[in-house]
NUKEVEX-948575 format. One line per 5 residues: number of its first residue (from 1); their letters; for each residue x negated, y negated, z of C-alpha. Coordinates in Angstrom, 3 decimals, padded with zeros to 6 digits. Layout:
NUM> a> X,Y,Z  ...;
//
This chain:
1> merre> 000.011,000.075,000.022  -001.566,-003.274,-001.102  -001.399,-006.433,001.320  000.999,-008.415,-001.016  003.463,-005.378,-001.131;
6> llkmi> 003.031,-005.158,002.891  003.914,-008.752,003.285  007.091,-008.593,001.034  008.215,-005.517,002.880  007.908,-007.168,006.153;
11> avltg> 009.874,-010.299,004.722  012.575,-008.106,003.744  012.742,-006.231,007.366  012.601,-009.672,009.226  014.774,-011.858,006.983;
16> gavig> 012.237,-014.447,006.227  008.945,-015.164,004.446  006.183,-014.028,006.580  004.561,-017.049,008.135  000.909,-017.241,007.224;
21> gdifl> 001.032,-014.937,004.647  -000.048,-017.137,001.756  -003.181,-018.499,003.834  -003.997,-015.065,004.883  -004.284,-013.834,001.140;
26> sgckt> -006.105,-017.190,-000.028  -008.390,-017.488,002.768  -008.226,-018.739,006.541  -008.824,-022.062,008.116  -012.156,-021.120,009.907;
31> ktstv> -015.488,-020.157,008.727  -015.600,-017.314,011.489  -012.177,-015.725,010.537  -011.809,-012.309,012.296  -009.114,-011.079,010.124;
36> asqqp> -008.229,-012.849,006.913  -011.881,-012.503,005.778  -011.986,-008.685,006.129  -012.872,-007.042,002.821  -010.770,-004.214,001.567;
41> fpwpk> -010.466,-001.005,003.734  -012.150,000.592,005.394  -011.214,-001.721,007.933  -013.785,-003.121,010.597  -013.063,-003.190,014.225;
46> lqqpp> -011.698,-006.655,015.061  -014.452,-008.937,016.251  -013.750,-010.991,019.552  -010.884,-013.268,018.433  -010.771,-017.029,018.722;
51> aflkp> -010.069,-018.470,021.908  -006.267,-019.278,021.098  -004.025,-017.081,023.234  -004.823,-016.093,026.729  -005.738,-012.377,027.643;
56> eqmal> -002.595,-012.022,029.583  -000.548,-013.288,026.417  -002.279,-010.964,024.143  -001.396,-008.102,026.824  002.461,-009.084,026.905;
61> ldevg> 002.357,-009.130,022.956  000.868,-005.616,022.979  003.667,-004.566,024.918  006.345,-006.248,022.841  004.771,-004.794,019.861;
66> etiip> 004.774,-001.211,021.710  008.422,-001.762,022.093  009.065,-002.459,018.463  006.658,000.365,017.242  006.480,002.682,020.127;
71> atttp> 004.054,005.663,020.210  005.664,008.855,019.266  003.681,011.634,017.379  001.610,008.633,015.971  -000.045,005.831,017.985;
76> gakaa> 002.039,002.915,018.568  001.496,-001.029,018.147  -000.414,-001.177,021.454  -003.099,001.364,020.142  -003.490,-000.966,017.146;
81> evgkf> -004.283,-003.953,019.448  -001.479,-005.949,017.552  -002.034,-008.607,020.386  -005.484,-009.250,019.130  -004.205,-009.407,015.655;
86> mnaiv> -001.559,-011.661,016.358  -004.153,-014.038,018.203  -006.318,-014.131,015.121  -003.512,-014.855,012.612  -001.707,-017.650,014.677;
91> adcyt> -005.188,-019.323,015.268  -006.401,-019.025,011.681  -003.005,-019.012,009.376  -000.239,-020.687,011.424  000.310,-024.768,011.183;
96> eaeqa> 000.270,-026.524,014.491  004.159,-026.555,014.497  004.240,-022.944,014.337  001.394,-022.105,016.756  003.569,-024.537,019.106;
101> afvkg> 006.773,-022.387,018.288  004.869,-019.251,018.734  003.275,-020.060,022.186  006.486,-021.620,023.321  008.375,-018.481,022.420;
106> lttln> 005.937,-016.467,024.876  007.582,-018.184,027.741  011.016,-018.187,026.469  010.935,-014.466,026.111  010.030,-014.032,029.533;
111> eactk> 012.556,-016.630,030.748  015.150,-014.665,028.926  013.963,-011.384,030.497  013.843,-012.784,034.034  017.399,-014.345,033.508;
116> kytks> 018.569,-010.888,032.373  016.646,-008.563,034.803  015.186,-010.872,037.418  011.908,-009.499,036.354  009.194,-010.428,033.640;
121> fmeit> 008.884,-008.529,030.487  005.799,-006.722,032.041  007.635,-005.399,034.974  010.755,-004.000,033.322  011.190,-000.533,031.999;
126> pqqrh> 010.968,000.481,028.374  014.827,000.852,028.090  015.133,-002.468,029.380  012.511,-003.915,027.184  014.258,-002.279,024.175;
131> ellvt> 017.610,-003.681,025.145  016.046,-007.189,025.445  014.601,-007.117,022.105  017.733,-005.919,020.385  019.375,-009.073,021.832;
136> lekea> 016.531,-011.307,020.690  016.881,-009.683,017.225  020.339,-010.715,016.918  019.570,-014.236,018.163  016.750,-014.663,015.904;
141> kaynt> 018.810,-013.561,012.859  021.519,-016.310,013.559  018.984,-018.829,014.133  017.028,-018.184,011.055  020.357,-018.225,009.052;
146> aialk> 021.363,-021.462,010.290  017.946,-022.927,009.776  017.871,-021.635,006.250  021.376,-023.023,005.437  020.341,-026.439,006.777;
151> ekdar> 017.149,-026.661,004.856  018.464,-025.214,001.322  018.970,-028.319,-000.542  015.558,-029.891,000.703  013.805,-026.520,-000.048;
156> daark> 015.385,-026.347,-003.561  014.500,-029.930,-004.321  010.867,-029.357,-003.359  010.742,-026.231,-005.459  012.101,-028.029,-008.479;
161> agtpf> 009.426,-030.909,-008.034  006.610,-028.344,-007.405  005.687,-029.742,-003.970  005.259,-027.913,-000.799  008.096,-027.744,001.715;
166> agepl> 007.359,-027.423,005.638  010.631,-026.448,007.235  011.224,-025.432,010.764  009.433,-022.380,012.183  011.359,-019.056,012.271;
171> hyysm> 012.590,-017.915,015.475  009.871,-016.896,017.932  010.805,-013.376,017.989  010.844,-012.991,014.195  007.120,-014.404,014.179;
176> mkqlt> 006.294,-011.662,016.872  008.158,-008.856,014.770  006.234,-009.929,011.552  002.923,-009.850,013.146  003.568,-006.436,014.861;
181> lwgyf> 004.457,-004.923,011.578  001.695,-006.439,009.775  -000.913,-005.924,012.465  -000.019,-002.407,012.799  000.252,-001.381,009.060;
186> tskpg> -003.128,-002.843,008.491  -004.756,-001.241,011.416  -006.741,002.044,011.360  -004.100,003.814,013.304  -001.285,002.609,011.133;
191> mteam> -003.107,003.234,007.828  -004.378,006.599,008.776  -001.940,008.246,011.162  001.278,006.653,010.658  000.988,006.760,006.942;
196> rhlpv> -000.728,009.370,004.693  -004.118,008.306,004.092  -006.493,009.711,001.328  -009.985,008.358,001.878  -011.021,009.934,-001.480;
201> pgkyd> -008.387,009.334,-004.127  -007.651,012.073,-006.562  -006.290,011.802,-010.199  -003.023,009.834,-010.979  000.014,012.123,-011.031;
206> gsfpy> 003.311,010.187,-011.938  005.174,013.472,-011.382  004.049,013.976,-007.838  006.906,015.905,-005.887  008.506,013.695,-002.982;
211> akger> 010.440,015.040,-000.352  012.871,012.576,001.471  011.742,011.475,004.661  007.792,012.080,003.914  005.483,009.053,005.135;
216> afsl> 004.225,006.590,002.521  000.586,006.779,001.331  -001.716,004.158,002.600  -004.242,002.324,000.476;
//
């Protein structure tokens, strides 16, 4: 699976264009990029990420990611260190407005959790985490739809004029879900264990049999 195809898939699953995707594909903002400058797989181990998110914030994002993609017969998002991945992408590829919305979202998520369960996200059970994220998923969908309708005319005008349009950031949970999927399926566990990986490709076979439910092949 190529990176552009992956970003398109994530956009469909989360109902919005992947924030930072264009910058990621064309090059990041810093010379010491930890993610976007990586050359094609095999994937190097993530370097120490920029000092943007705090360790406890990345730990929280690992747990959010693990709730979205839990470990089963294959590793989950936590094993892929999606918290570090989010830190690097948000630092390198998000605008200041998007960064602010994302960081504020970490606080908002815990506030919603405390209101519902009187405990922080790190303290509640896996089932409670799942229930909370289902609620946030519905909230994010309604929020993103309202923003898209409000900005439609301005976005269409910018497209016709060939000028960039900087709209409001997506709901914070949509950002987290996008980055979880993105980080996981470009990680070593995601590419080699969640999907079928052939390190030495064979010949092209356009008639290769497919059984419904089989895992996709990675790059």
